[in-house]
C-alpha positions in Angstrom: -74.1 54.1 -37.8 -70.6 52.9 -37.2 -69.2 49.4 -38.1 -68.9 48.5 -34.4 -72.3 49.6 -33.3 -75.3 47.3 -32.3 -77.4 49.1 -35.0 -74.8 47.9 -37.7 -75.1 44.3 -36.7 -78.8 44.3 -36.9 -78.8 46.4 -40.4 -76.1 43.6 -41.8 -78.2 40.7 -40.5 -81.3 42.0 -42.2 -79.7 42.7 -45.5 -78.0 39.5 -45.5 -81.2 37.5 -44.9 -83.2 39.5 -47.4 -80.3 39.3 -50.1 -80.3 35.6 -50.2 -84.1 35.0 -50.4 -84.5 32.8 -53.6 -87.5 34.9 -54.6 -85.4 38.0 -54.7 -82.4 36.7 -56.6 -83.1 39.0 -59.6 -83.5 42.1 -57.2 -80.1 41.5 -55.4 -78.4 44.5 -56.9 -81.2 47.0 -56.4 -81.6 45.7 -52.8 -77.9 46.4 -52.1 -78.2 50.1 -53.6 -81.1 50.7 -51.4 -79.5 49.3 -48.4 -76.4 51.3 -49.1 -78.5 54.4 -49.8 -80.1 53.8 -46.2 -76.9 53.4 -44.5 -75.3 56.6 -45.7 -78.5 58.5 -45.1 -78.7 57.3 -41.4 -75.8 59.5 -40.6 -76.4 62.4 -42.9 -79.7 62.3 -44.7 -79.3 66.0 -46.0 -76.4 64.8 -48.1 -78.1 62.3 -49.9 -78.6 64.6 -52.8 -74.9 65.4 -52.9 -74.4 61.5 -53.4 -76.7 61.3 -56.2 -75.4 64.3 -58.2 -71.8 62.6 -57.7 -73.0 59.1 -59.0 -75.1 60.7 -61.8 -72.4 63.1 -62.8 -69.8 60.3 -63.0 -72.2 58.0 -64.9 -72.9 60.8 -67.6 -69.0 61.5 -67.8 -68.6 57.6 -68.2 -71.2 57.3 -71.0 -69.8 60.2 -73.1 -66.3 59.0 -72.3 -67.0 55.8 -74.4 -67.4 58.3 -77.4 -64.7 60.5 -76.4 -62.3 59.4 -73.8 -59.7 62.2 -74.3 -62.0 64.9 -73.1 -65.0 63.2 -70.9 -62.4 61.0 -68.6 -60.5 64.1 -67.5 -63.8 66.1 -67.2 -65.2 63.5 -64.9 -62.1 63.5 -62.9 -62.1 67.2 -62.6 -65.6 67.0 -61.7 -65.0 64.6 -58.8 -61.9 66.3 -57.4 -63.8 69.7 -57.5 -66.5 68.1 -55.0 -63.7 67.0 -53.0 -61.8 70.2 -53.0 -65.0 72.2 -52.4 -66.0 70.4 -49.2 -62.4 70.0 -47.8 -61.4 73.5 -48.5 -64.4 75.7 -48.6 -63.9 77.2 -45.2 -60.2 78.2 -46.0 -61.9 81.0 -48.1 -65.2 81.9 -46.3 -66.0 82.6 -42.5 -67.9 79.7 -41.1 -69.4 81.9 -38.2 -70.6 84.6 -40.4 -74.5 84.9 -40.6 -74.4 85.3 -44.5 -71.4 83.8 -46.0 -71.7 85.3 -49.6 -75.3 86.9 -49.3 -76.5 84.3 -52.1 -78.9 81.8 -50.6 -78.2 78.8 -52.7 -74.6 79.3 -52.4 -74.8 79.7 -48.5 -76.6 76.7 -48.2 -74.0 74.6 -50.0 -71.2 76.4 -48.0 -72.9 75.4 -44.6 -73.3 71.7 -45.7 -71.0 69.6 -43.3 -68.2 67.4 -44.8 -69.8 64.4 -46.3 -68.8 61.1 -44.8 -66.6 59.0 -46.7 -66.3 61.9 -49.6 -62.6 60.7 -50.3 -63.4 57.1 -50.8 -66.4 57.7 -53.0 -64.7 60.3 -55.1 -61.8 58.2 -55.8 -64.2 55.1 -56.4 -65.8 57.4 -59.0 -62.3 58.1 -60.6 -61.4 54.3 -60.6 -64.6 53.7 -62.4 -63.9 56.2 -65.2 -60.4 55.2 -65.7 -61.0 51.3 -65.4 -64.1 51.1 -67.5 -63.2 53.5 -70.4 -60.0 51.8 -70.7 -61.6 48.6 -71.1 -64.4 50.0 -72.9 -66.9 48.2 -70.9 -70.3 49.5 -70.7 -72.3 48.9 -67.2 -76.0 49.8 -66.4 -76.8 52.7 -64.0 -77.5 50.3 -60.8 -74.0 48.8 -61.2 -72.4 51.8 -61.0 -74.5 53.2 -58.0 -73.5 49.9 -56.3 -69.8 50.2 -56.9 -69.9 53.6 -55.9 -71.9 53.4 -52.7 -71.6 49.7 -51.6 -72.0 50.3 -47.9 -69.4 47.8 -46.4 -66.7 50.2 -48.0 -68.5 53.4 -48.5 -67.2 55.5 -45.7 -64.0 53.6 -44.7 -62.8 52.2 -47.9 -60.8 50.2 -49.2 -60.7 51.6 -52.6 -61.6 48.9 -54.9 -60.7 48.9 -58.6 -63.8 48.9 -60.7 -62.0 46.2 -63.1 -61.9 43.9 -60.1 -65.5 44.8 -58.6 -67.8 44.7 -61.7 -67.1 41.1 -62.7 -68.4 40.1 -59.1 -71.9 41.8 -59.6 -73.8 38.4 -60.5 -76.5 36.5 -58.9 -75.4 34.9 -55.7 -76.7 32.1 -53.7 -76.4 31.1 -50.0 -74.5 27.9 -50.8 -71.7 30.1 -52.4 -70.8 31.9 -49.1 -67.6 30.6 -47.3 -68.9 31.3 -43.9 -65.7 30.1 -42.2 -63.6 32.3 -44.3 -66.0 35.2 -43.6 -66.2 34.7 -40.0 -62.5 34.7 -39.7 -62.1 38.1 -41.8 -64.9 39.7 -39.6 -63.2 38.7 -36.6 -59.8 39.9 -37.9 -61.3 43.2 -38.9 -63.1 43.8 -35.7 -59.9 43.1 -33.7 -57.8 45.7 -35.7 -60.9 48.1 -35.5 -61.4 48.0 -31.7 -58.1 47.2 -30.3 -55.4 48.4 -32.7 -57.1 51.3 -34.4 -59.1 52.9 -31.3 -56.0 52.7 -29.0 -53.8 54.4 -31.9 -56.3 56.9 -32.2 -56.1 57.7 -28.3 -52.4 57.7 -28.2 -51.9 60.0 -31.5 -54.7 62.5 -30.0 -52.8 62.7 -26.7 -49.4 63.1 -28.6 -50.6 65.8 -31.0 -52.3 67.8 -28.5 -49.8 67.7 -25.6 -47.8 70.8 -25.2 -44.8 68.8 -24.1 -44.9 67.0 -27.4 -44.6 69.5 -30.0 -41.4 68.6 -31.5 -41.4 66.1 -34.3 -38.7 63.7 -32.5 -40.5 63.8 -29.3 -43.9 63.0 -31.0 -42.2 59.9 -32.7 -40.7 58.7 -29.3 -43.8 59.4 -27.5 -46.0 57.3 -30.1 -43.5 54.4 -29.7 -43.3 54.5 -26.1 -47.2 54.8 -25.8 -48.0 52.1 -28.2 -45.4 49.9 -26.2 -47.3 50.3 -23.0 -50.5 49.7 -24.6 -49.3 46.4 -26.1 -48.0 45.3 -22.9 -50.9 45.9 -20.7 -54.2 44.3 -22.0 -56.1 45.3 -18.8 -56.1 48.4 -16.6 -53.6 47.0 -14.1 -50.1 48.4 -14.8 -47.0 45.9 -15.4 -43.5 46.6 -14.9 -42.9 46.8 -18.5 -45.8 49.3 -19.0 -44.6 51.4 -16.1 -41.1 51.5 -17.7 -42.5 52.5 -20.9 -44.7 55.1 -19.5 -41.7 56.5 -17.8 -39.6 56.5 -20.9 -42.4 58.3 -22.7 -42.6 60.9 -19.8 -38.9 61.4 -19.8 -38.6 61.9 -23.4 -41.8 64.0 -24.0 -41.5 66.5 -21.2 -39.1 69.5 -21.3 
């Protein structure tokens, strides 16, 4: 479920409507936690236990760090970086195509798990939680830790929010508190940058880095500039003189 999909729009509308029901005001935090778990499990349900382990492990280190910050905060950081390193770099040491990776069934199962969506974001959220809250010596409930780490609008794409900024916002909210105009403005701006800017840049960079004629660094940079110039000048499929000029420039620089 991507942020630009029809399913995500329906999902957000349902969560928004239920969240602000007066009868459920005392359950707003658990509701967001359940919605975030559903959102993450929608794409990779087999990795929900990993998310649970990451959150519970971090929470345990957080509780212990209030008693001994010198040991348990670094231990929590190592725990989270270990998760990240395992999933990011495990296939540097094992053959992914092998029938039996190690011969040990539980280890093979872990090695065959796909890279979790957004693992970098929730790992560094965990680290921010450990650093900020142990510095402030601020105790929090488990459900608040869950919400901070897996809050679905930022779970897979960020941004990484400081726990010291996020936690004070976990308070009961009313529909009258919503600045609808401001919210609509940021939603439209976000969708513009995602659909127009980010998606076009993704196509350009994919071509540049896979093209045999743009393997040298200087040519890649020039090709990226030319392609982005051509795209910005061409809002539709029809070519303008400027876009043709930019395309020609790109071809002249990129081709050997």
